[in-house]
VMD Tcl script that builds the backbone (N, CA, C; Angstrom):
set m [mol new atoms 453]
animate dup $m
set s [atomselect $m all]
$s set {name element resname resid chain x y z} {
  {N N UNK 1 A -16.311 -6.856 82.221}
  {CA C UNK 1 A -14.912 -6.816 81.960}
  {C C UNK 1 A -14.580 -8.161 81.335}
  {N N UNK 2 A -13.757 -8.070 80.245}
  {CA C UNK 2 A -13.469 -9.204 79.465}
  {C C UNK 2 A -12.144 -9.770 80.092}
  {N N UNK 3 A -11.986 -11.097 80.307}
  {CA C UNK 3 A -10.714 -11.586 80.632}
  {C C UNK 3 A -10.044 -12.367 79.562}
  {N N UNK 4 A -10.399 -12.132 78.378}
  {CA C UNK 4 A -9.792 -12.647 77.143}
  {C C UNK 4 A -8.410 -12.066 77.143}
  {N N UNK 5 A -7.416 -12.933 76.838}
  {CA C UNK 5 A -6.050 -12.563 76.758}
  {C C UNK 5 A -5.401 -13.132 75.521}
  {N N UNK 6 A -4.401 -12.358 74.953}
  {CA C UNK 6 A -3.645 -12.843 73.752}
  {C C UNK 6 A -2.319 -13.247 74.194}
  {N N UNK 7 A -1.884 -14.435 73.996}
  {CA C UNK 7 A -0.565 -14.922 74.348}
  {C C UNK 7 A 0.113 -15.533 73.085}
  {N N UNK 8 A 1.421 -15.705 73.203}
  {CA C UNK 8 A 2.176 -16.320 72.056}
  {C C UNK 8 A 1.828 -17.781 71.956}
  {N N UNK 9 A 1.994 -18.365 70.749}
  {CA C UNK 9 A 1.835 -19.700 70.395}
  {C C UNK 9 A 2.649 -20.558 71.276}
  {N N UNK 10 A 2.070 -21.699 71.688}
  {CA C UNK 10 A 2.791 -22.664 72.349}
  {C C UNK 10 A 2.473 -24.079 71.652}
  {N N UNK 11 A 3.470 -25.001 71.502}
  {CA C UNK 11 A 3.233 -26.347 70.836}
  {C C UNK 11 A 1.958 -27.027 71.544}
  {N N UNK 12 A 1.784 -26.793 72.786}
  {CA C UNK 12 A 0.746 -27.473 73.479}
  {C C UNK 12 A -0.561 -27.268 72.942}
  {N N UNK 13 A -0.906 -26.077 72.356}
  {CA C UNK 13 A -2.175 -25.785 71.722}
  {C C UNK 13 A -2.239 -26.103 70.207}
  {N N UNK 14 A -1.214 -26.621 69.610}
  {CA C UNK 14 A -1.056 -26.903 68.192}
  {C C UNK 14 A -2.288 -27.567 67.707}
  {N N UNK 15 A -2.755 -28.688 68.137}
  {CA C UNK 15 A -3.800 -29.464 67.666}
  {C C UNK 15 A -5.094 -28.609 67.740}
  {N N UNK 16 A -5.284 -27.925 68.832}
  {CA C UNK 16 A -6.517 -27.039 68.976}
  {C C UNK 16 A -6.538 -25.978 67.941}
  {N N UNK 17 A -5.391 -25.379 67.611}
  {CA C UNK 17 A -5.274 -24.377 66.501}
  {C C UNK 17 A -5.752 -24.929 65.144}
  {N N UNK 18 A -5.288 -26.056 64.929}
  {CA C UNK 18 A -5.535 -26.871 63.628}
  {C C UNK 18 A -7.042 -26.997 63.528}
  {N N UNK 19 A -7.658 -27.392 64.707}
  {CA C UNK 19 A -9.030 -27.706 64.797}
  {C C UNK 19 A -9.828 -26.330 64.599}
  {N N UNK 20 A -9.455 -25.317 65.179}
  {CA C UNK 20 A -10.042 -23.899 64.959}
  {C C UNK 20 A -9.922 -23.646 63.567}
  {N N UNK 21 A -8.720 -23.809 62.849}
  {CA C UNK 21 A -8.615 -23.497 61.462}
  {C C UNK 21 A -9.606 -24.174 60.632}
  {N N UNK 22 A -9.706 -25.462 60.840}
  {CA C UNK 22 A -10.571 -26.305 60.119}
  {C C UNK 22 A -12.154 -25.997 60.302}
  {N N UNK 23 A -12.456 -25.704 61.582}
  {CA C UNK 23 A -13.886 -25.273 61.725}
  {C C UNK 23 A -14.155 -24.002 61.006}
  {N N UNK 24 A -13.213 -23.016 61.144}
  {CA C UNK 24 A -13.394 -21.643 60.586}
  {C C UNK 24 A -13.422 -21.856 59.050}
  {N N UNK 25 A -12.620 -22.577 58.455}
  {CA C UNK 25 A -12.572 -22.875 56.984}
  {C C UNK 25 A -13.950 -23.403 56.472}
  {N N UNK 26 A -14.392 -24.412 57.292}
  {CA C UNK 26 A -15.616 -25.058 56.859}
  {C C UNK 26 A -16.824 -24.194 56.975}
  {N N UNK 27 A -16.770 -23.186 57.869}
  {CA C UNK 27 A -17.824 -22.244 58.028}
  {C C UNK 27 A -17.698 -21.053 57.033}
  {N N UNK 28 A -16.622 -20.779 56.518}
  {CA C UNK 28 A -16.519 -19.476 55.634}
  {C C UNK 28 A -15.939 -19.807 54.242}
  {N N UNK 29 A -15.249 -20.873 54.061}
  {CA C UNK 29 A -14.678 -21.107 52.732}
  {C C UNK 29 A -15.521 -22.142 51.877}
  {N N UNK 30 A -16.804 -21.824 51.614}
  {CA C UNK 30 A -17.698 -22.651 50.922}
  {C C UNK 30 A -17.258 -23.058 49.533}
  {N N UNK 31 A -16.303 -22.352 48.940}
  {CA C UNK 31 A -15.803 -22.576 47.632}
  {C C UNK 31 A -14.869 -23.714 47.564}
  {N N UNK 32 A -14.353 -24.125 48.717}
  {CA C UNK 32 A -13.279 -25.206 48.770}
  {C C UNK 32 A -14.065 -26.596 48.817}
  {N N UNK 33 A -13.504 -27.575 48.191}
  {CA C UNK 33 A -14.004 -29.039 48.133}
  {C C UNK 33 A -13.412 -29.635 49.458}
  {N N UNK 34 A -13.944 -30.863 49.731}
  {CA C UNK 34 A -13.387 -31.640 50.792}
  {C C UNK 34 A -11.912 -31.904 50.625}
  {N N UNK 35 A -11.561 -32.231 49.333}
  {CA C UNK 35 A -10.274 -32.504 48.890}
  {C C UNK 35 A -9.376 -31.398 49.206}
  {N N UNK 36 A -9.844 -30.196 48.905}
  {CA C UNK 36 A -9.022 -28.836 49.107}
  {C C UNK 36 A -8.820 -28.731 50.529}
  {N N UNK 37 A -9.853 -28.901 51.385}
  {CA C UNK 37 A -9.675 -28.754 52.843}
  {C C UNK 37 A -8.672 -29.650 53.368}
  {N N UNK 38 A -8.753 -30.971 52.964}
  {CA C UNK 38 A -7.696 -31.966 53.500}
  {C C UNK 38 A -6.308 -31.502 52.991}
  {N N UNK 39 A -6.142 -31.002 51.807}
  {CA C UNK 39 A -4.833 -30.551 51.242}
  {C C UNK 39 A -4.382 -29.330 52.157}
  {N N UNK 40 A -5.087 -28.439 52.329}
  {CA C UNK 40 A -4.628 -27.234 53.129}
  {C C UNK 40 A -4.470 -27.600 54.607}
  {N N UNK 41 A -5.369 -28.387 55.152}
  {CA C UNK 41 A -5.255 -28.861 56.617}
  {C C UNK 41 A -3.836 -29.472 56.880}
  {N N UNK 42 A -3.433 -30.229 55.961}
  {CA C UNK 42 A -2.058 -30.875 56.118}
  {C C UNK 42 A -0.995 -29.784 56.145}
  {N N UNK 43 A -1.180 -28.747 55.263}
  {CA C UNK 43 A -0.120 -27.643 55.261}
  {C C UNK 43 A -0.082 -27.010 56.589}
  {N N UNK 44 A -1.320 -26.631 57.044}
  {CA C UNK 44 A -1.439 -25.782 58.345}
  {C C UNK 44 A -0.803 -26.694 59.462}
  {N N UNK 45 A -1.295 -28.012 59.546}
  {CA C UNK 45 A -0.826 -28.767 60.566}
  {C C UNK 45 A 0.717 -29.078 60.574}
  {N N UNK 46 A 1.233 -29.367 59.450}
  {CA C UNK 46 A 2.673 -29.766 59.319}
  {C C UNK 46 A 3.629 -28.657 59.081}
  {N N UNK 47 A 3.226 -27.423 58.534}
  {CA C UNK 47 A 4.208 -26.434 58.229}
  {C C UNK 47 A 3.718 -25.002 58.667}
  {N N UNK 48 A 2.520 -24.618 58.257}
  {CA C UNK 48 A 2.153 -23.154 58.319}
  {C C UNK 48 A 2.170 -22.666 59.698}
  {N N UNK 49 A 1.633 -23.337 60.705}
  {CA C UNK 49 A 1.612 -22.825 61.986}
  {C C UNK 49 A 3.017 -22.672 62.718}
  {N N UNK 50 A 3.944 -23.450 62.236}
  {CA C UNK 50 A 5.335 -23.336 62.756}
  {C C UNK 50 A 6.174 -22.400 61.973}
  {N N UNK 51 A 5.723 -21.869 60.834}
  {CA C UNK 51 A 6.522 -21.010 59.927}
  {C C UNK 51 A 6.243 -19.514 60.221}
  {N N UNK 52 A 5.289 -19.252 61.048}
  {CA C UNK 52 A 4.942 -17.850 61.260}
  {C C UNK 52 A 4.894 -17.471 62.803}
  {N N UNK 53 A 4.819 -16.278 63.100}
  {CA C UNK 53 A 4.752 -15.854 64.529}
  {C C UNK 53 A 3.303 -15.834 64.906}
  {N N UNK 54 A 2.864 -16.737 65.726}
  {CA C UNK 54 A 1.423 -16.954 66.106}
  {C C UNK 54 A 1.071 -16.490 67.371}
  {N N UNK 55 A -0.076 -15.750 67.524}
  {CA C UNK 55 A -0.574 -15.240 68.673}
  {C C UNK 55 A -2.040 -15.759 68.781}
  {N N UNK 56 A -2.277 -16.160 70.128}
  {CA C UNK 56 A -3.610 -16.919 70.358}
  {C C UNK 56 A -4.502 -16.150 71.413}
  {N N UNK 57 A -5.643 -16.051 71.022}
  {CA C UNK 57 A -6.658 -15.393 71.965}
  {C C UNK 57 A -7.250 -16.523 72.711}
  {N N UNK 58 A -7.299 -16.367 74.105}
  {CA C UNK 58 A -7.764 -17.386 75.008}
  {C C UNK 58 A -9.048 -16.727 75.578}
  {N N UNK 59 A -10.200 -17.479 75.904}
  {CA C UNK 59 A -11.327 -17.009 76.458}
  {C C UNK 59 A -11.266 -17.103 77.991}
  {N N UNK 60 A -12.436 -16.814 78.700}
  {CA C UNK 60 A -12.495 -16.874 80.078}
  {C C UNK 60 A -12.274 -18.184 80.727}
  {N N UNK 61 A -12.635 -19.173 79.823}
  {CA C UNK 61 A -12.625 -20.588 80.352}
  {C C UNK 61 A -11.244 -21.225 80.112}
  {N N UNK 62 A -10.275 -20.419 79.582}
  {CA C UNK 62 A -9.026 -20.886 79.322}
  {C C UNK 62 A -8.796 -21.783 78.001}
  {N N UNK 63 A -9.791 -21.479 77.038}
  {CA C UNK 63 A -9.578 -22.143 75.777}
  {C C UNK 63 A -9.155 -21.161 74.664}
  {N N UNK 64 A -8.336 -21.760 73.786}
  {CA C UNK 64 A -7.931 -20.879 72.647}
  {C C UNK 64 A -9.197 -20.692 71.689}
  {N N UNK 65 A -9.572 -19.581 71.315}
  {CA C UNK 65 A -10.756 -19.328 70.469}
  {C C UNK 65 A -10.426 -18.654 69.190}
  {N N UNK 66 A -9.186 -18.230 68.878}
  {CA C UNK 66 A -8.778 -17.708 67.647}
  {C C UNK 66 A -7.303 -17.429 67.713}
  {N N UNK 67 A -6.756 -17.186 66.447}
  {CA C UNK 67 A -5.360 -17.002 66.358}
  {C C UNK 67 A -4.944 -16.183 65.138}
  {N N UNK 68 A -3.857 -15.492 65.246}
  {CA C UNK 68 A -3.231 -14.730 64.090}
  {C C UNK 68 A -1.864 -15.201 63.860}
  {N N UNK 69 A -1.471 -15.314 62.590}
  {CA C UNK 69 A -0.092 -15.697 62.233}
  {C C UNK 69 A 0.436 -14.626 61.406}
  {N N UNK 70 A 1.622 -14.148 61.827}
  {CA C UNK 70 A 2.299 -13.060 61.240}
  {C C UNK 70 A 3.643 -13.370 60.680}
  {N N UNK 71 A 4.029 -12.831 59.547}
  {CA C UNK 71 A 5.372 -12.934 59.035}
  {C C UNK 71 A 5.796 -11.511 58.674}
  {N N UNK 72 A 6.545 -10.870 59.496}
  {CA C UNK 72 A 6.958 -9.563 59.385}
  {C C UNK 72 A 5.687 -8.784 59.570}
  {N N UNK 73 A 5.257 -7.980 58.578}
  {CA C UNK 73 A 4.105 -7.025 58.680}
  {C C UNK 73 A 2.860 -7.680 57.926}
  {N N UNK 74 A 3.060 -8.926 57.566}
  {CA C UNK 74 A 1.922 -9.586 56.796}
  {C C UNK 74 A 1.195 -10.551 57.741}
  {N N UNK 75 A -0.111 -10.470 57.695}
  {CA C UNK 75 A -1.033 -11.418 58.378}
  {C C UNK 75 A -1.161 -12.569 57.422}
  {N N UNK 76 A -0.472 -13.767 57.869}
  {CA C UNK 76 A -0.613 -14.972 57.036}
  {C C UNK 76 A -1.868 -15.763 57.218}
  {N N UNK 77 A -2.374 -15.609 58.497}
  {CA C UNK 77 A -3.540 -16.342 58.844}
  {C C UNK 77 A -4.288 -15.629 59.975}
  {N N UNK 78 A -5.569 -15.676 59.919}
  {CA C UNK 78 A -6.435 -15.096 61.026}
  {C C UNK 78 A -7.632 -16.015 61.077}
  {N N UNK 79 A -7.843 -16.793 62.107}
  {CA C UNK 79 A -8.995 -17.708 62.192}
  {C C UNK 79 A -9.611 -17.618 63.571}
  {N N UNK 80 A -10.905 -17.633 63.608}
  {CA C UNK 80 A -11.604 -17.626 64.868}
  {C C UNK 80 A -12.583 -18.827 64.894}
  {N N UNK 81 A -12.721 -19.594 66.006}
  {CA C UNK 81 A -13.667 -20.499 66.082}
  {C C UNK 81 A -15.006 -19.999 65.766}
  {N N UNK 82 A -15.836 -20.695 64.906}
  {CA C UNK 82 A -17.005 -20.203 64.457}
  {C C UNK 82 A -18.018 -19.954 65.682}
  {N N UNK 83 A -17.915 -20.736 66.791}
  {CA C UNK 83 A -18.675 -20.342 67.957}
  {C C UNK 83 A -18.474 -19.112 68.547}
  {N N UNK 84 A -17.367 -18.422 68.320}
  {CA C UNK 84 A -16.888 -17.199 68.898}
  {C C UNK 84 A -16.900 -16.033 67.917}
  {N N UNK 85 A -17.386 -16.287 66.683}
  {CA C UNK 85 A -17.379 -15.235 65.678}
  {C C UNK 85 A -18.273 -14.062 66.200}
  {N N UNK 86 A -17.990 -12.889 65.660}
  {CA C UNK 86 A -18.780 -11.747 66.041}
  {C C UNK 86 A -18.589 -11.126 67.420}
  {N N UNK 87 A -17.537 -11.612 68.040}
  {CA C UNK 87 A -17.295 -11.134 69.454}
  {C C UNK 87 A -16.046 -10.348 69.629}
  {N N UNK 88 A -15.510 -9.881 68.431}
  {CA C UNK 88 A -14.370 -8.897 68.484}
  {C C UNK 88 A -13.014 -9.626 68.496}
  {N N UNK 89 A -12.994 -10.843 68.383}
  {CA C UNK 89 A -11.695 -11.574 68.472}
  {C C UNK 89 A -10.794 -11.264 67.405}
  {N N UNK 90 A -11.341 -11.357 66.186}
  {CA C UNK 90 A -10.470 -11.040 64.960}
  {C C UNK 90 A -9.981 -9.488 65.029}
  {N N UNK 91 A -10.829 -8.587 65.454}
  {CA C UNK 91 A -10.344 -7.239 65.627}
  {C C UNK 91 A -9.294 -7.041 66.600}
  {N N UNK 92 A -9.433 -7.721 67.763}
  {CA C UNK 92 A -8.458 -7.636 68.758}
  {C C UNK 92 A -7.088 -8.245 68.302}
  {N N UNK 93 A -7.179 -9.275 67.645}
  {CA C UNK 93 A -5.983 -9.840 67.049}
  {C C UNK 93 A -5.302 -8.972 66.166}
  {N N UNK 94 A -5.995 -8.287 65.166}
  {CA C UNK 94 A -5.519 -7.406 64.366}
  {C C UNK 94 A -4.828 -6.210 65.059}
  {N N UNK 95 A -5.549 -5.673 66.086}
  {CA C UNK 95 A -4.921 -4.583 66.859}
  {C C UNK 95 A -3.755 -5.010 67.574}
  {N N UNK 96 A -3.642 -6.226 68.046}
  {CA C UNK 96 A -2.464 -6.746 68.793}
  {C C UNK 96 A -1.303 -6.811 67.645}
  {N N UNK 97 A -1.569 -7.182 66.461}
  {CA C UNK 97 A -0.500 -7.170 65.360}
  {C C UNK 97 A -0.062 -5.781 64.989}
  {N N UNK 98 A -0.988 -4.877 65.010}
  {CA C UNK 98 A -0.653 -3.438 64.721}
  {C C UNK 98 A 0.314 -2.887 65.903}
  {N N UNK 99 A -0.071 -3.233 67.201}
  {CA C UNK 99 A 0.947 -2.857 68.269}
  {C C UNK 99 A 2.289 -3.506 68.009}
  {N N UNK 100 A 2.284 -4.670 67.683}
  {CA C UNK 100 A 3.624 -5.381 67.426}
  {C C UNK 100 A 4.399 -4.845 66.262}
  {N N UNK 101 A 3.753 -4.756 65.165}
  {CA C UNK 101 A 4.327 -4.428 63.917}
  {C C UNK 101 A 4.299 -2.988 63.368}
  {N N UNK 102 A 3.361 -2.187 63.926}
  {CA C UNK 102 A 3.187 -0.810 63.451}
  {C C UNK 102 A 2.378 -0.823 62.282}
  {N N UNK 103 A 2.643 0.296 61.368}
  {CA C UNK 103 A 1.895 0.546 60.167}
  {C C UNK 103 A 2.287 -0.402 59.004}
  {N N UNK 104 A 1.417 -0.330 58.153}
  {CA C UNK 104 A 1.662 -1.197 56.788}
  {C C UNK 104 A 1.355 -2.643 56.901}
  {N N UNK 105 A 0.481 -3.021 57.749}
  {CA C UNK 105 A 0.023 -4.439 57.773}
  {C C UNK 105 A -0.553 -4.875 56.490}
  {N N UNK 106 A -0.283 -5.959 56.023}
  {CA C UNK 106 A -0.885 -6.549 54.830}
  {C C UNK 106 A -1.479 -7.850 55.097}
  {N N UNK 107 A -2.425 -8.237 54.245}
  {CA C UNK 107 A -3.055 -9.546 54.293}
  {C C UNK 107 A -3.519 -9.919 52.887}
  {N N UNK 108 A -3.488 -11.299 52.632}
  {CA C UNK 108 A -4.079 -11.802 51.501}
  {C C UNK 108 A -5.428 -12.536 51.827}
  {N N UNK 109 A -6.469 -12.327 51.071}
  {CA C UNK 109 A -7.764 -12.914 51.470}
  {C C UNK 109 A -8.283 -13.529 50.186}
  {N N UNK 110 A -8.884 -14.753 50.246}
  {CA C UNK 110 A -9.568 -15.262 49.180}
  {C C UNK 110 A -10.711 -14.522 48.735}
  {N N UNK 111 A -10.747 -14.159 47.452}
  {CA C UNK 111 A -11.741 -13.323 46.860}
  {C C UNK 111 A -13.136 -13.947 47.164}
  {N N UNK 112 A -13.245 -15.269 47.057}
  {CA C UNK 112 A -14.639 -15.856 47.281}
  {C C UNK 112 A -14.991 -15.903 48.773}
  {N N UNK 113 A -14.109 -15.608 49.690}
  {CA C UNK 113 A -14.530 -15.388 51.125}
  {C C UNK 113 A -14.919 -14.052 51.318}
  {N N UNK 114 A -16.198 -13.710 50.818}
  {CA C UNK 114 A -16.645 -12.331 50.884}
  {C C UNK 114 A -16.664 -11.872 52.314}
  {N N UNK 115 A -17.119 -12.663 53.279}
  {CA C UNK 115 A -17.193 -12.215 54.659}
  {C C UNK 115 A -15.891 -11.649 55.152}
  {N N UNK 116 A -14.753 -12.375 54.870}
  {CA C UNK 116 A -13.436 -11.940 55.316}
  {C C UNK 116 A -12.997 -10.698 54.649}
  {N N UNK 117 A -13.324 -10.589 53.317}
  {CA C UNK 117 A -13.017 -9.394 52.555}
  {C C UNK 117 A -13.652 -8.199 53.215}
  {N N UNK 118 A -14.966 -8.248 53.439}
  {CA C UNK 118 A -15.793 -7.213 54.023}
  {C C UNK 118 A -15.207 -6.786 55.464}
  {N N UNK 119 A -14.886 -7.911 56.321}
  {CA C UNK 119 A -14.297 -7.655 57.575}
  {C C UNK 119 A -13.076 -6.833 57.424}
  {N N UNK 120 A -12.109 -7.318 56.707}
  {CA C UNK 120 A -10.891 -6.467 56.552}
  {C C UNK 120 A -11.013 -5.070 56.088}
  {N N UNK 121 A -11.855 -4.920 55.094}
  {CA C UNK 121 A -12.215 -3.515 54.580}
  {C C UNK 121 A -12.819 -2.732 55.663}
  {N N UNK 122 A -13.783 -3.201 56.475}
  {CA C UNK 122 A -14.436 -2.472 57.498}
  {C C UNK 122 A -13.371 -2.028 58.446}
  {N N UNK 123 A -12.375 -2.961 58.664}
  {CA C UNK 123 A -11.220 -2.500 59.702}
  {C C UNK 123 A -10.371 -1.548 59.167}
  {N N UNK 124 A -10.269 -1.276 57.802}
  {CA C UNK 124 A -9.418 -0.170 57.188}
  {C C UNK 124 A -8.473 -0.687 56.144}
  {N N UNK 125 A -8.637 -1.897 55.781}
  {CA C UNK 125 A -7.707 -2.495 54.766}
  {C C UNK 125 A -8.220 -2.043 53.354}
  {N N UNK 126 A -7.388 -1.820 52.389}
  {CA C UNK 126 A -7.726 -1.462 51.007}
  {C C UNK 126 A -7.006 -2.396 50.136}
  {N N UNK 127 A -7.698 -2.726 49.034}
  {CA C UNK 127 A -7.114 -3.611 47.994}
  {C C UNK 127 A -5.947 -2.943 47.268}
  {N N UNK 128 A -4.763 -3.605 47.305}
  {CA C UNK 128 A -3.612 -3.045 46.526}
  {C C UNK 128 A -3.241 -3.966 45.395}
  {N N UNK 129 A -3.936 -5.070 45.162}
  {CA C UNK 129 A -3.645 -6.045 44.125}
  {C C UNK 129 A -4.522 -7.237 44.154}
  {N N UNK 130 A -4.250 -8.026 43.117}
  {CA C UNK 130 A -5.179 -9.308 43.012}
  {C C UNK 130 A -4.276 -10.232 42.262}
  {N N UNK 131 A -4.484 -11.609 42.605}
  {CA C UNK 131 A -3.766 -12.628 41.884}
  {C C UNK 131 A -4.873 -13.712 41.599}
  {N N UNK 132 A -4.709 -14.303 40.377}
  {CA C UNK 132 A -5.614 -15.351 39.968}
  {C C UNK 132 A -5.518 -16.614 40.691}
  {N N UNK 133 A -4.326 -16.879 41.154}
  {CA C UNK 133 A -4.102 -18.189 41.770}
  {C C UNK 133 A -3.567 -17.937 43.245}
  {N N UNK 134 A -3.829 -18.927 44.101}
  {CA C UNK 134 A -3.400 -18.830 45.464}
  {C C UNK 134 A -1.903 -19.278 45.562}
  {N N UNK 135 A -1.313 -19.221 46.766}
  {CA C UNK 135 A 0.098 -19.581 46.940}
  {C C UNK 135 A 0.460 -20.991 46.471}
  {N N UNK 136 A -0.582 -21.904 46.512}
  {CA C UNK 136 A -0.278 -23.185 46.100}
  {C C UNK 136 A -0.530 -23.396 44.621}
  {N N UNK 137 A -0.920 -22.401 43.879}
  {CA C UNK 137 A -1.134 -22.471 42.454}
  {C C UNK 137 A -2.448 -22.954 42.066}
  {N N UNK 138 A -3.441 -23.017 43.123}
  {CA C UNK 138 A -4.845 -23.408 42.880}
  {C C UNK 138 A -5.530 -22.181 42.375}
  {N N UNK 139 A -6.696 -22.454 41.613}
  {CA C UNK 139 A -7.425 -21.368 41.038}
  {C C UNK 139 A -8.383 -20.625 41.972}
  {N N UNK 140 A -7.883 -20.205 43.070}
  {CA C UNK 140 A -8.636 -19.407 44.126}
  {C C UNK 140 A -8.206 -18.044 44.122}
  {N N UNK 141 A -8.752 -17.161 43.443}
  {CA C UNK 141 A -8.208 -15.623 43.374}
  {C C UNK 141 A -7.961 -15.084 44.669}
  {N N UNK 142 A -6.913 -14.314 44.807}
  {CA C UNK 142 A -6.479 -13.729 46.113}
  {C C UNK 142 A -6.461 -12.152 45.969}
  {N N UNK 143 A -7.145 -11.510 46.956}
  {CA C UNK 143 A -7.062 -10.152 47.082}
  {C C UNK 143 A -5.867 -9.745 47.985}
  {N N UNK 144 A -5.113 -8.808 47.630}
  {CA C UNK 144 A -3.876 -8.346 48.400}
  {C C UNK 144 A -4.403 -6.976 48.984}
  {N N UNK 145 A -4.432 -7.026 50.301}
  {CA C UNK 145 A -4.890 -5.871 50.964}
  {C C UNK 145 A -3.742 -5.226 51.927}
  {N N UNK 146 A -3.983 -3.939 52.143}
  {CA C UNK 146 A -3.057 -3.293 53.142}
  {C C UNK 146 A -3.889 -2.437 53.992}
  {N N UNK 147 A -3.502 -2.339 55.317}
  {CA C UNK 147 A -4.143 -1.411 56.254}
  {C C UNK 147 A -3.699 0.018 55.985}
  {N N UNK 148 A -4.697 0.874 55.813}
  {CA C UNK 148 A -4.516 2.331 55.580}
  {C C UNK 148 A -5.393 3.090 56.575}
  {N N UNK 149 A -4.776 3.545 57.586}
  {CA C UNK 149 A -5.471 4.391 58.562}
  {C C UNK 149 A -5.566 5.853 58.297}
  {N N UNK 150 A -6.750 6.485 58.407}
  {CA C UNK 150 A -6.809 7.903 58.283}
  {C C UNK 150 A -6.667 8.424 56.842}
  {N N UNK 151 A -6.813 7.592 55.913}
  {CA C UNK 151 A -6.625 8.193 54.552}
  {C C UNK 151 A -8.058 8.334 53.885}
}
mol reanalyze $m
mol bondsrecalc $m
mol representation Tube
mol addrep $m
């Protein structure tokens, strides 16, 4: 029996979530330079985590191991500590978002982050668009995905 639980964000775990973000990005976003990581880390630390509805998965030891950030029906961020990847955390967080927001969940994913694109497509997301630049205007193409169940 799993004692993982998903709880709302609390400022007390802010630094741990930034750490999870950085570890996950370093493990999966091989297309980013060190300069890019520092740039985006500052945005996550100073703005992004506070700008969205964040839900955190805690493990049996009482540690945050992954989180999802939502803005209405859009997944703005989903990151799992690399030590806990492949354990269903990302899927549980998306299911939690589905329960909260209903149908029509959307997510943007870096095209070069092939593992994430495969993960979302396996979950049932389909591509509905593509942008050449990310939200910061950097040349990292973005795939726009939407969850489509039973189609």
